[in-house]
C-alpha distance (Angstrom), angle and dihedral (degrees) to the residues before:
residue distance angle dihedral
M1 . . .
S2 3.74 . .
R3 3.80 121.1 .
V4 3.77 108.1 -120.4
A5 3.88 124.8 -172.4
F6 3.73 125.7 -167.5
Y7 3.89 116.9 -147.4
P8 3.80 105.5 -164.1
G9 3.84 124.2 -171.1
S10 3.79 145.4 120.2
F11 3.80 91.5 -103.5
D12 3.82 88.8 -165.5
P13 2.91 87.0 175.8
F14 3.79 116.6 2.8
T15 3.76 109.3 -132.4
N16 3.86 137.2 -166.7
G17 3.75 86.6 -100.5
H18 3.77 88.2 61.2
L19 3.75 89.9 46.4
H20 3.74 92.5 51.9
V21 3.88 89.4 55.6
V22 3.77 91.4 47.0
K23 3.84 91.7 50.4
K24 3.83 90.9 51.6
A25 3.73 93.7 44.0
S26 3.87 90.4 50.6
T27 3.72 89.6 61.2
L28 3.81 94.0 50.1
F29 3.84 98.8 45.0
D30 3.79 135.0 46.7
N31 3.81 90.3 -132.2
V32 3.75 132.0 12.8
I33 3.81 123.6 -164.4
I34 3.70 119.1 -158.1
G35 3.78 107.2 -151.4
I36 3.80 118.9 -159.0
G37 3.75 102.7 -154.3
V38 3.79 127.4 -151.2
H39 3.80 108.5 -136.7
P40 3.75 109.6 -164.0
S41 3.76 96.1 -147.7
K42 3.85 95.9 46.3
K43 3.79 124.6 80.4
R44 3.76 111.7 -140.5
R45 3.80 120.0 -128.3
Y46 3.79 92.4 -158.4
E47 3.77 127.9 34.5
K48 3.83 110.4 -102.1
E49 3.82 92.5 -131.3
T50 3.85 91.8 51.9
M51 3.82 90.6 47.9
K52 3.84 91.7 48.3
K53 3.78 91.1 54.8
A54 3.80 93.3 46.8
I55 3.86 91.6 48.3
E56 3.82 90.0 49.6
K57 3.82 88.0 54.4
V58 3.76 90.0 53.0
L59 3.82 91.3 50.3
I60 3.82 90.8 51.5
R61 3.84 92.0 48.9
E62 3.82 89.9 47.9
N63 3.84 90.4 46.9
L64 3.82 91.2 -125.0
S65 3.82 95.9 155.3
N66 3.77 93.0 163.6
V67 3.76 93.9 59.7
S68 3.83 124.3 84.9
V69 3.82 134.6 178.1
V70 3.89 127.4 -133.2
I71 3.81 133.3 174.9
Y72 3.73 114.2 -137.8
D73 3.85 143.8 174.5
G74 3.81 125.7 -150.3
A75 3.77 132.3 27.7
S76 3.75 117.3 -6.5
V77 3.88 92.7 -136.8
D78 3.84 90.1 54.2
V79 3.87 89.8 55.6
A80 3.88 91.7 42.7
E81 3.86 89.1 53.6
K82 3.85 89.2 48.9
Y83 3.81 88.0 58.0
N84 3.74 92.5 43.2
S85 3.73 91.3 -115.3
L86 3.84 117.7 163.2
F87 3.83 93.6 -170.9
L88 3.72 139.1 52.1
V89 3.79 113.5 -151.6
R90 3.88 120.5 -145.1
G91 3.67 130.1 176.8
I92 3.77 117.8 -132.7
R93 3.81 122.5 -152.9
N94 3.81 101.4 172.1
G95 3.78 145.7 -21.9
M96 3.79 92.3 -72.7
D97 3.78 90.7 57.4
Y98 3.78 89.4 48.7
Q99 3.80 93.6 54.2
Y100 3.80 90.9 48.3
E101 3.65 96.5 44.2
E102 3.84 94.4 44.2
N103 3.86 91.3 58.5
I104 3.76 90.8 52.7
A105 3.81 92.7 43.9
L106 3.80 91.8 52.9
V107 3.79 91.8 53.3
N108 3.85 92.8 43.4
E109 3.83 91.2 52.8
E110 3.82 90.7 48.0
V111 3.88 94.7 52.0
S112 3.76 98.2 37.1
G113 3.79 114.0 12.0
I114 3.71 91.3 -121.4
D115 3.77 115.0 136.3
T116 3.81 125.8 -144.0
I117 3.83 124.0 -127.4
Y118 3.73 117.5 -156.5
I119 3.75 120.7 -148.5
R120 3.83 120.2 -171.5
A121 3.70 113.5 -119.4
G122 3.82 90.3 -133.4
K123 3.77 125.5 -149.3
L124 3.81 92.0 -16.4
G125 3.81 91.6 55.7
S126 3.77 88.9 114.4
I127 3.79 94.2 65.9
S128 3.90 126.6 80.3
S129 3.70 133.2 -177.7
S130 3.80 87.7 -106.9
M131 3.80 91.0 52.0
V132 3.74 90.6 50.5
M133 3.75 90.7 53.0
E134 3.77 89.9 51.2
L135 3.70 93.6 51.7
L136 3.86 91.5 48.0
N137 3.88 89.8 49.1
Y138 3.84 87.8 55.2
K139 3.77 88.9 49.1
K140 3.84 93.8 -113.7
D141 3.88 124.6 152.4
I142 3.77 108.3 -94.7
K143 3.92 96.5 176.3
K144 3.84 90.7 111.0
Y145 3.84 92.2 55.8
V146 3.87 105.7 38.4
P147 3.80 131.8 46.6
P148 3.83 114.7 -110.4
E149 3.82 92.9 -115.1
I150 3.84 87.9 58.1
I151 3.87 92.3 45.2
D152 3.84 86.6 55.6
I153 3.87 92.9 61.9
M154 3.89 91.8 41.6
K155 3.81 95.8 64.3
């Protein structure tokens, strides 16, 4: 039985911090599925199909052949179960992230039995999708924070 992990998020946009988490997860699991979630109360900055294609280009460039991307609606744990995933992957930037994610993880495990694995975002842990967008709005260079394939769709 292969070990499958599901990495849910809005990835709006997908950052180098997300990529760091994906790379680490790809060494721990046989297959990693990046799930671009549709949150009913959040307006997306970038079309999910466009982001999916851009992330797939990043995965090809990075030779992450055991990672795929899906778009989904509904609860992350339901989609994780659909793909026979025993684990959700979440990136952690700091203690505030941990507190927030741990509350969700406890509920997810209670309702589905699926455990959550935390992966530190590493040296880019200070950056978020929102911060990238703010930098972009102020015409600052974001090359350090976002893969080139994602920058291409942000222009």
